[in-house]
Structure formats: C-alpha cells, structure tokens
C-alpha positions, 0 to 999 in steps of 0.5 A: 499500500501508498504511506502516507509518508509518501503522500506528505513527500510529494505535498511537499515537493510540489511546494518547495520544487527546487535541487537544494530542498530536493538535497536536504530531503534526499532520505524521504525521497528515497523512503518514498521511492522505495513504497511506490516501487514495493506497490507497483512489485505488488500490481505487477506481481498481481497483473502476472497472473491475469496478463501473460505478457507482463510475464518478464516485466520487472518493477524496476522496468515500470516506475519512472524517474522523478527527475523532469527533462527540462531541456526543451520545457519553459517549466524549469522545475527540475522534479516531477511532482507526482510518481508513475508506472506503466506497465506494459510488455516492453517495460515504459521505454517501448512504443505498445499499449499498456496499464499506468498509475499515477500518483499525484495528491490532487491529480491521481489517477488509474490509466492505461492505452496507447497515448500518442503512438508514431505514426506506423504504430498510428497507422497500424492501429486505424487500420484494426480500427476500420476493418474490427470496429464492431470487435472494438466498440464491444470492448468499449461499450461493455458495460462494466468498461464503460462505468469505470472509463466512461469512454475514450479519451478525445483530448488528442483528435483530428478535426478532419478524418485522417487520410486514406479514410471518408467523413461517412465511414461509420468509425469515423469519429474513433478513426480521427484519434491521436491517442487510445487511452481511458482513465478514471479519477481517484481521490486522495481517501484513496491514495493509503487505503487498503483498497487501493491495490484491488482498484488498481488492478480491477481496473487494469482487468477491465481494461485489458480486452483494449490492450490485447486490441491495440497491442494486437493491432501493432504486432 
C-alpha cells in the first residue's frame, strides 16, 4: 500500500520544487521511492497472473524517474510532483499499449491504452479499427468498461478524417483519435487505503481487452 509519508513527500515537493530542497530531503525521497516501487511490484505480481505478456517484466522497468527533462520545456522545475508506473509487455521505454498508475495528490488516476503512438503504430491501429470496428466498439461499450472509464479520451483528436478515410466511415470518430487511452480519477482519501491495490488491478483487468486489441494491431 501507499504510505501516508509518500503522499506527504509529494505534497511538500510541489511546494518546494528545487534542487536545494530535494538534496536536503533526499532520504525522504528514498523512502517514498522504495514505497512506490514496492507498490508497483505488488501490482505487477498480481497482473502477471492475469496478463501473460507481463511475465518477464520487473518493477524497476515500470517506474519512471522523478527528474524532469527541462531541455525543451518552459517549465524549469527540476522534479516531477508525481510518481508514475507503466506496465506494458516491453517496459516503460517500448512503444506499445499498457497500463498506468499515476500517484499525485489531487490528481491521481488509473489509466491505460496507447498515448500518442508514432505514425507507423497509429496507422496500424486505425486500420485494425476500420477492419474490426464492431469488435472494438464491443470492448469500449461493455457495461463495466463504461462504468469504470466512461469513454476513450478525446483530448488528442483530429478535426478532419485522417488521410485514406472518408467522412462517412461508420468508425470515423474513432479513426480521428491520435491517442487511445482511458482513465479514472483516484481520490486522495483512497491513496493510502488497503483497497487501492485491488482497485488498480480491477481497473487494469477491465481495460485488458482494449490493451490486447491495440497490441494485436501493431504486432
């Protein structure tokens, strides 16, 4: 489970996002990092029993670094104010669909899918949706799926049909998407509870058919 001190550390880091403060609190970070890594390990261990594609994955391959890459960003804060873990068959550095847990006080969420795939993968996914729109719609319209996530995020979407597809294509609104992701918020009051791991795994299992569809399209 997530320790209260881990949440407190992230809240403090948000107020004091500087190298000087971080260096002074490096031991607090080390404890928080180990706690999050343990939590990711618990989730991964349980997911391996459900999704065989994760069998060879280790927790350290899932958890992201807290340092920000500020080279091309206007925001020069040196550290992320969240801890994230991506569970996918190739680890966090491989372009494929997967599951994600985001720990950030006030903005935590459970998510998954394929965010902003590169052109080759995006084209394959669109082609698969075009060929198998009925199967895809069946996945995203299941009662439990909709109750858990609502619908696919439309934050990244074309205004016009993508090249090669007509406006009257029955699946055109899905084909306009540039990302294929779902997410659901996690309340701060739920972060340190014993039920969090069950919640995360249950939501991951619910989105597993979506992950399988997307990865089958690009394989």
